[in-house]
N, C-alpha and C positions, 0 to 999 in steps of 0.2 A: 477564378474563385477556387479556394482551397477545397480539397476533397472532404466530404462530410465525415464526421466521426460516427461509426456504426455501433449501435448498442443493442445487446441482447438482455432482455428483462427476465429474471427467474424469480417468480413469486407466486404463491398459491392463492392469493386474493385477487380475483378478477377486477374488482373496483380499484385496487391500488395499481394494477397494471394499466388500467384505462387512464388513471391520473398521470402515470409516468409517460404514457404515449402522448397525452395532451401536452405535457411539458416539452417533450422532445419535438413534437410537431411545430411548436411555436418558436423554436430556435433554428435558424437557418444553417447552423454549423453542425447540427446533429441529425442522424437518421436512425430509423428502427431496423435492426437486423432480424428481429423476431422476438417471440415471447414464449415462456414455458411455465407450467404450473407445478412442476415437481423436479426433484433432483435428477432422475434419469433422463427425462426429456431435456432438461437444461444442458446436461453434459453432451448429449447427442447433437443438440442444435449448435452448441459452441464448437464441437468437433467438425460439424459439417459446414457451418457458415463462416467460421473464423472471424468473429466480430472484433472490432478494435477494443471493445470494453464490455464486460459482463457485470450486471448488477445482480446481487444474490441476497435473498432473504435467509436469515439463519434458520427459521422454523419452516421446514418443508414436510409434506405429508409422507414421503417415502425415505426420509433420512435427514441428516444434519446438513445445513447449508455450509457449515465449516468444512465438512468432508468434501462437498462439491467444490468449494474454493480450492482445496488442496489438490483435488483431481484435475481441475482445469489448469492450475499453476504447474503441476508436475507433468501432465500428459499432453497438453495442447500448447504449442508454441504460438506466442503472439498476443492473445487477449490479456488486457489488464483487468483487474477485478476490484470492484467496490461493493462493500456490504451495505445494504439498506435494511435496517431492522428496527423493531419496536423496543428491542433490548438495549439498555444503556449501561449495563453492568460492565465494569472494567474487565472482568474475567472473559466475557464474550469478545470484547474488543481485542484484547491481547491475543486470544486464540485465533481470531480472524487474521491478524497481522502475521502470526507465526505460520499460518496455513498458506500465506502468499498474497493476501489482499493488500492493496496499497491505500485503500480508503475505507472509512466507516462513518456512516451518517445515520442518525435516528430518523424514523419516518416522519416525525412531526416537524422536522426542519423546513425552513422556507425554500421555495423553489429556486431562489437565487443561490442559496447555499449548495443545493444539489447540482445546479449547472456549473458552478465554480469547481465543485468536487470532481465532476465528470471530466472537465478539461484538465485539471491538475493530474488526476490519475492517468489519463490518456498519455501524458507526457512522462510517465514514470515517477511522478512525485507523490509523496505521502500527503494524505488529506484526512483530517479528522474534525468533526464538529467541535467548534471551540469550547462549548460548555462541558465537553467530556475530557478535555485535555488534562486537568489536574489529576483526575482519577487514573488515567492511563500512564502518565508520567510517573506517578507514585508506584504503580505496578512494575513499570519498566526499570525503575531504580532498585527494586527488590529490597534487600535488607540494608537500611541506611547505616547500620552499625559496622559494615565492612570497612576494613582498613584501606583508606584511599591513598595512603602513603606508598604502599606496594604498587598500587595501580598507577600512580603518578610515575614511579620509577620505570615501570614497563613502558608507559607512554613516552617518557623522555628518551628511551632507548631507540625509538623510531627515528628515522632520518627526517630532516625538515620536509622533504618532498612527500614522504609517507604520512607525516602528520597533516600536511595540506590535503592530500588525497583522502585521508580518513574523514576529515571534516566534510568535504564535498560529498562523499558517499553517504554519510550520515544525514546530510541535508536532503537526500533523495535525488541527487543529480545523476542522470544516466551516464554510463561509462563513456559513450561517444562524446557527450557534452563536456565531460571532464577532460578528455583527451584534447578536444578542440581548444578549450580554455587554457590548458597548460602546454599546448603545442607538442603533444606526445601521442603515440598511437593508442587505440583502444586496447590492444594487446598488452602494451606497457602498463596501462592503468590496471588491467586484470592481474598482471604479475605483481604490481605493488599491493593490490588488495589481498592477494594470497599471502604475501610477506607480512602485511599488517596483521592479518588474522592469526597467522602462525605465531608471531612475536607476542601478541596479546592473549593468546590461547583462547580465542573465541571461534565459534564454529558456524555462525550464521549472521546475516545482516542485522537481525533483531538484536542479537547479543552485542554486536558492534555499536548499534545505536544506544543500547542500555549503558554500555561502557562510556560513550561520549556524554550522555546525559549526566552520569555520575560525576564526571570530571568538569562539567559545565562548559564543554567544548562547543555545544550547539544550543541555539535558542529553542526553547520548548515550543515557541510559537510555530515552528515548522509543522507541528502536528495539527495546527489549525488550518493550514492550507493558505 
């Protein structure tokens, strides 16, 4: 039997944490790594227990959940992060992804959506509640009046292999998986990614995804999980 996916819950509402624990206990592929009711406790527990995945609420009593996402992403190697929040505004969602989260689900979503999201994020894939997708894609696209002709020229300057890897990266595929699929080493994939970002003058994965969305290179359904 495969090793269970360990999950740390960070939320200041005890009743919500109890509900999360009940959902986790009913799935044989999941296990509880711990729970925390505030930002500082959540960070320390993530640092100590090194869970596979951390779920974070945006509103915490001692600070922003977005800041906690950023701290875990930048300072603790390993844990993937999913935001679970009552906030459905696109601005919150975009900030969560910019901070390092791979998934975002509103708390009113069905437990089946949550389970699917946990497994997707644990694999390094993006996951977003389907009902939120149009809002977020609109924000990712930024100003629709920008000249796509220039951007197409920059994209066309990429080699065929770079174009292929760019799409796979923007679909949320892990570097190791891309390397295996294309029969190249993870290091080679990393080198291609650096070259792609330099040629397109983008400086983060989120900017690269935004670029791909603008050119219609990826299916926006990838944000639905």
